[in-house]
Structures are given as C-alpha cells and as structure tokens.
C-alpha positions as CSV (number, residue, x, y, z in Angstrom):
1,M,-2.0,28.8,-5.8
2,S,0.3,26.0,-5.4
3,N,-2.0,23.6,-3.5
4,A,-4.4,22.3,-6.3
5,P,-7.4,20.6,-5.1
6,L,-7.9,16.9,-6.0
7,M,-9.2,16.4,-9.5
8,P,-8.8,20.1,-10.4
9,M,-10.8,20.0,-13.8
10,A,-13.7,18.2,-12.1
11,T,-13.7,20.5,-9.3
12,A,-13.7,23.5,-11.7
13,V,-16.7,22.1,-13.4
14,W,-18.6,21.9,-10.1
15,L,-17.6,25.3,-9.1
16,V,-18.7,26.8,-12.5
17,E,-22.0,25.1,-12.3
18,N,-22.8,25.7,-8.7
19,T,-21.2,29.0,-7.6
20,T,-21.0,32.6,-8.6
21,L,-17.2,32.9,-8.3
22,T,-15.2,34.5,-11.0
23,F,-13.4,32.7,-13.7
24,K,-10.2,34.0,-12.1
25,Q,-11.0,33.0,-8.8
26,I,-11.8,29.4,-10.0
27,A,-8.8,29.3,-12.2
28,N,-6.5,30.3,-9.4
29,F,-8.0,27.9,-7.0
30,C,-7.8,24.8,-9.5
31,N,-4.4,25.8,-11.0
32,L,-5.9,26.1,-14.3
33,H,-5.9,29.0,-16.9
34,E,-8.9,31.4,-17.0
35,V,-9.4,30.5,-20.7
36,E,-10.1,26.7,-19.6
37,I,-12.6,28.0,-17.0
38,Q,-14.3,30.0,-19.8
39,G,-14.3,26.8,-22.0
40,I,-15.7,25.0,-19.1
41,A,-18.6,27.6,-18.8
42,D,-19.1,27.6,-22.5
43,G,-19.3,23.8,-22.6
44,E,-16.3,23.4,-24.9
45,V,-13.8,22.1,-22.4
46,A,-14.4,19.2,-20.0
47,K,-17.4,17.7,-21.7
48,G,-17.2,14.3,-20.4
49,I,-15.8,15.2,-17.0
50,K,-18.3,14.6,-14.1
51,A,-18.5,17.5,-11.4
52,Y,-16.6,16.9,-8.2
53,N,-17.9,18.5,-5.2
54,P,-15.1,20.1,-3.1
55,I,-17.2,20.6,-0.1
56,I,-18.0,17.0,0.2
57,S,-14.4,16.0,-0.1
58,G,-13.5,18.6,2.6
59,Q,-11.2,20.9,0.5
60,L,-13.6,23.7,0.6
61,S,-16.4,25.0,3.1
62,R,-19.7,26.7,2.1
63,D,-18.6,29.8,4.0
64,E,-15.3,30.0,2.2
65,I,-17.2,29.9,-1.2
66,E,-19.7,32.5,0.0
67,L,-16.9,34.9,1.3
68,S,-15.1,34.7,-2.1
69,S,-18.5,35.1,-4.0
70,K,-19.0,38.5,-2.1
71,D,-15.4,39.7,-2.8
72,E,-14.1,39.2,-6.4
73,N,-10.5,39.8,-5.1
74,R,-10.5,37.4,-2.5
75,P,-8.8,34.0,-3.6
76,L,-10.3,30.6,-2.4
77,Q,-8.3,29.1,0.4
78,I,-8.1,25.3,0.1
79,K,-8.5,23.4,3.5
80,S,-5.7,21.3,4.5
81,N,-5.3,18.4,2.0
82,D,-3.7,16.1,4.3
83,I,-5.5,13.0,3.7
84,E,-4.8,10.2,6.0
85,I,-4.2,6.9,4.2
86,S,-4.6,4.1,6.6
87,N,-2.1,1.7,6.4
88,S,-3.9,-1.0,8.5
89,E,-5.9,-2.3,5.7
90,K,-6.9,-6.0,6.2
91,K,-5.2,-8.4,3.7
92,I,-8.0,-9.7,1.6
93,K,-7.4,-13.1,0.1
94,K,-7.6,-12.8,-3.6
95,Y,-8.7,-15.5,-6.1
96,V,-5.7,-17.3,-7.7
97,P,-6.4,-18.7,-11.2
98,L,-5.7,-22.2,-11.8
99,S,-2.8,-21.4,-14.2
100,K,-0.9,-19.6,-11.2
101,R,-1.8,-22.2,-8.4
102,Q,1.5,-24.1,-9.4
103,D,3.5,-20.9,-8.8
104,K,2.9,-21.2,-5.0
105,P,4.9,-24.4,-4.3
106,D,7.5,-23.2,-6.8
107,S,7.7,-20.0,-4.7
108,A,7.9,-22.0,-1.5
109,L,10.9,-23.9,-3.0
110,W,12.6,-20.7,-4.2
111,L,12.2,-19.2,-0.6
112,I,13.5,-22.4,1.0
113,R,16.6,-22.1,-1.1
114,Q,17.2,-18.4,-1.2
115,H,16.2,-17.7,2.4
116,N,16.8,-20.8,4.5
117,M,16.2,-18.9,7.8
118,L,12.6,-18.5,7.2
119,K,10.4,-20.9,9.2
120,D,7.9,-23.1,7.4
121,S,4.9,-21.2,8.8
122,Q,6.4,-17.9,7.6
123,I,6.9,-19.4,4.0
124,A,3.3,-20.8,4.2
125,K,1.9,-17.4,5.3
126,L,3.7,-15.4,2.6
127,V,3.1,-17.8,-0.3
128,G,-0.3,-18.8,0.9
129,I,-0.1,-22.6,1.1
130,T,-0.2,-25.0,4.0
131,K,2.6,-25.4,6.5
132,N,2.6,-29.3,5.9
133,S,3.1,-28.5,2.2
134,V,6.1,-26.3,2.8
135,T,7.6,-29.0,5.2
136,S,7.2,-31.6,2.5
137,I,8.9,-29.4,-0.1
138,R,11.7,-28.7,2.4
139,N,12.1,-32.6,3.0
140,K,11.8,-33.2,-0.7
141,S,8.8,-35.5,-0.1
142,Y,6.2,-33.3,-1.8
143,W,4.2,-35.2,-4.2
144,N,5.1,-33.3,-7.2
145,Y,8.8,-32.3,-5.9
146,N,10.5,-33.5,-9.3
147,N,8.5,-31.2,-11.3
148,L,9.1,-27.9,-9.1
149,N,10.9,-24.9,-10.6
150,P,12.0,-22.4,-8.1
151,K,10.5,-19.0,-8.9
152,D,10.8,-15.5,-7.1
153,P,7.4,-15.0,-5.5
154,V,7.9,-11.2,-5.7
155,A,8.2,-11.4,-9.5
156,L,5.2,-13.6,-9.6
157,N,3.3,-10.9,-7.6
158,L,2.3,-13.4,-4.8
159,F,3.3,-10.7,-2.2
160,S,5.4,-7.5,-2.1
161,Q,9.0,-7.0,-1.6
162,K,8.2,-5.3,1.7
163,D,6.4,-8.4,3.1
164,L,9.4,-10.4,2.3
165,V,11.9,-8.0,3.9
166,E,9.6,-7.9,7.1
167,A,9.6,-11.8,7.4
168,L,13.4,-11.8,6.8
169,E,13.9,-9.2,9.6
170,K,11.5,-11.2,11.9
171,A,13.5,-14.5,11.2
172,E,16.7,-12.7,12.0
173,R,15.4,-11.4,15.3
174,R,14.3,-14.9,16.1
175,I,17.7,-16.4,15.3
176,K,19.4,-13.7,17.6
177,R,17.0,-14.5,20.4
178,E,17.5,-18.3,20.1
179,K,21.3,-17.6,19.9
180,K,21.2,-15.5,23.2
181,E,18.8,-18.2,25.1
182,K,21.5,-20.9,23.9
183,E,24.4,-18.8,25.4
184,K,22.4,-18.3,28.6
185,T,21.6,-21.9,29.1
186,K,25.3,-22.8,28.1
187,Q,26.5,-20.2,30.8
188,A,23.9,-21.8,33.3
189,R,25.3,-25.3,32.7
190,E,29.0,-24.0,33.2
191,I,28.1,-22.2,36.4
192,S,26.3,-25.4,37.8
193,N,29.3,-27.6,36.8
194,I,31.7,-25.2,38.7
195,E,29.3,-25.2,41.8
196,S,29.2,-28.9,41.7
197,I,32.9,-29.3,41.7
C-alpha cells in the first residue's frame, strides 16, 4: 500500500498487540516487511517503540479492523490521511536571552538601511522593540547608536523570511496607495485652478 500510516512501526506494534490481523495484513498496511512484523511479535524488533493507536489518530476504524480480521485476504484500508494543519497559530512571544537582546537594535538598523520603505511601526513589530527605539535609531539619536552593527534579522532568527516579504509587500501597497492619493489631490487642485480662472 502506498499510503503508509503515521509512525508505521509504532502503528504495527499496536496492531500486533491489540488485533488478530495476520502479519501480512499488518505489513501491507504499514509498508513494512512481514519479517519485521514477525520480529515485532517475537519482541526482537521495535523494543523501545511505544505502540501508536491508529484508531485514536483517525487512520483506522474499529469496523475496518474487524472486517479484515474476519477475512485474511482483505487488506486494511487507511482513512484519508489529509491532516489539516492550521496556519492561524497565535504568535507566541518567546524569551530572548540577554546575549541576544543587542541583536534587536542591530536588526532594526539593518532593516532601516536595507528596506527604507518599511515604516517604523512595521520594523518595531518585526524585530520586537518599541517604535520610539526604531525612530531614534533612524534619526541617529539612539543612546547606543555608535555601537550598533547592522545585522540581518532573518539570519539571527528573530523572524522568518516570509514575515519580511509580507511586510515589504504591505509597504509597497501603502506607497502605491499614497502615490495614487497624491495624484488625485494634484488633479483636484489643477481642476479647481482651471475652474477659478
């Protein structure tokens, strides 16, 4: 079977211990060799592996196991293994060791120099420092400005490349929007000047 269950060896251990399925059925379901299943049953293989229940994980049903137990030629059918991975996880603030805290202002300086279009609030959110700190770094009035060394925050693992790309796209959209608004106000002024003549 091409679709193996999650943790096939641990699943095989559970099936050997808790069902009357044949070694061949278990081997086909778990994409293992029959000799491995025989070794699991004899206690020679997978000694330290904890059994993993495929019913709890939703990969098998009790009915499926019973049907295959009654018919030795019937292979086990895995349920759809499409596991939804939620991407809307809350970003958890993690502890930053003292030795790494200097990296934040350094990273803010790097972002200011490399991606000048980012707003101070965006840089502050990405790096994890206050907006006032970012503004003072931009204005060169930060208390420790002379000792700052620009460092790539993605390389320092302060945030991911994806976060940076999203922030840059947002900044580009903002710049385009502001440009359109300026053009509209300019056209409105020209029209009002023409009407007043």
